N, C-alpha and C positions, 0 to 999 in steps of 0.2 A: 307521687314524688314531684316536687317542684325543683326544677333544675334550670340551667342556663344554656342556651343554644346560640352561639355567636356566629358571625358570618365568615369565619376564617378557619374552618375545619369541620370535621364530622366525628365528634367523640362518640364512644360506644359506652353503653350502660347495661348493667345486668342487675337483677334482683332475685333473691332466693330466700327461702325460709329454712333455717337450720333448726334442728332439734335442740333440746336442752344440752348443757355441758356434758351430762352423762350419756345422752343419746348420740350427740355429735354428728348424726347423719343428716344429709341434705333431704329436705322434705319438699313437698309441692307448695306452691307452684313456682315455676321459673319463668322469667321473661327477660328478653333482651331487645334493645332498640338502639338505633343510630340517631344521634342528634344532628340531622342534616337539613332542617328547615333553614330558610334564608331570611333571618331577621336582619334589619338594616343597622346593625351595631356590632362593634368589635369588643364591647365592654360587657362585664357581668353587671347588668343593671335591669331596671324595669322593662326596658325595650327588648331584652333577650330572655326574660323569664318566661318559662313555659311549663307544661305539666304532662306527666304520664300517669294514667290511672290504671291500676291493677285491681279489678273488682273481685269480690268473693274470695278473699284470702282467708283460709281457716287457720287460726292460730290457737295453740294450746299453751297453758301456763309453762313458762320456761323457754318457749321458742324464741329464736333470735332472727330478726330480719336483717339481711345483709344487702346493701346496695354498693355496687362497685362501678367506678367510672374510669375509662381509659382515654387519656387525652389524644388528640390528633392535631398535628400542626400547631397553630396557636390557640386552638380550642382546648381549654383546661379541664373539661368535664366537671364543671362547677355544679355542686348540689346545694340547694338552698335549704329544703326541709323535707321530711317524710311525715305524712299525716295518716294516722290509723284511726278509723272510726268503727265503733261497735255497732253492729246491725242487730236489731232485735228481731227474733223470729216469732 
């Protein structure tokens, strides 16, 4: 996940995998982190862009990846993008 971590708060993020619409149950894995690094900027820009890597996520057809951000103070919990890579076994 590429997200923004500015110097005016500590937003919280979480990521989880949900099953298909029919399944609807939460699946593994789950991760949570706090964006509390101190980058020298108050703006969502290249200076505050950072990354959280969640390795070895097992996805099945129909699974949904959910990323949630909770703002704190002036930190908006900005999310840039999510990259999913297929790993060949």
